[in-house]
C-alpha positions in Angstrom: 24.1 156.4 30.5 24.1 152.7 30.0 24.6 150.7 26.8 20.9 150.3 26.2 20.2 154.0 26.5 23.0 154.7 24.1 21.8 152.2 21.5 18.3 153.7 21.7 19.7 157.2 21.0 21.5 155.9 18.0 18.5 154.0 16.7 16.2 157.0 17.1 18.7 159.3 15.4 19.0 156.9 12.5 15.3 156.4 12.1 14.9 160.2 12.0 17.6 160.6 9.4 15.8 157.9 7.3 12.3 159.5 7.7 13.5 162.9 6.7 15.7 161.7 3.9 12.7 159.7 2.4 10.4 162.7 2.9 12.8 164.7 0.7 12.8 161.9 -1.9 16.5 161.6 -1.4 18.6 158.4 -1.8 21.3 157.4 0.7 23.9 158.2 -2.0 22.3 161.6 -2.6 22.4 162.4 1.1 26.0 161.2 1.3 27.1 163.4 -1.5 25.4 166.5 -0.1 26.8 165.7 3.4 30.3 164.9 2.2 30.1 161.3 3.7 30.2 157.9 2.4 26.9 156.1 1.4 27.6 153.1 3.6 28.2 155.4 6.6 24.7 156.9 6.0 23.3 153.4 5.8 25.0 152.4 9.1 23.7 155.6 10.8 20.1 154.8 9.6 20.4 151.3 11.1 21.6 152.7 14.4 25.0 150.9 14.0 27.2 154.0 14.0 27.8 156.7 16.6 28.2 159.8 14.4 30.4 162.7 15.5 28.8 166.1 16.0 30.5 167.2 12.8 28.8 164.3 10.9 25.5 165.1 12.5 25.9 168.8 11.4 26.7 167.8 7.9 23.7 165.4 7.7 21.3 168.0 9.2 22.6 170.7 6.8 22.1 168.4 3.9 18.6 167.6 5.0 17.9 171.2 5.9 16.8 170.4 9.3 18.3 171.0 12.8 20.3 168.4 14.7 17.7 168.8 17.6 14.9 167.7 15.3 17.0 164.7 14.1 17.5 163.9 17.7 13.9 163.9 18.7 12.7 160.8 20.6 16.3 160.1 21.5 
């Protein structure tokens, strides 16, 4: 997998996190608290600037009540 493909994965994941967070009328801080992560980390993920670990992905998906596979769609 090349750098462009990896970046696309991260951007798609982040866009999905943002979309589902907003659909649940949740702030970045609210998601961060529920997921046990820092708000700026959530912001970085949503911008596609972070490569979250599988543990962070699981925390986010649990907080959003959606599967990791759904958050990874389009990636």
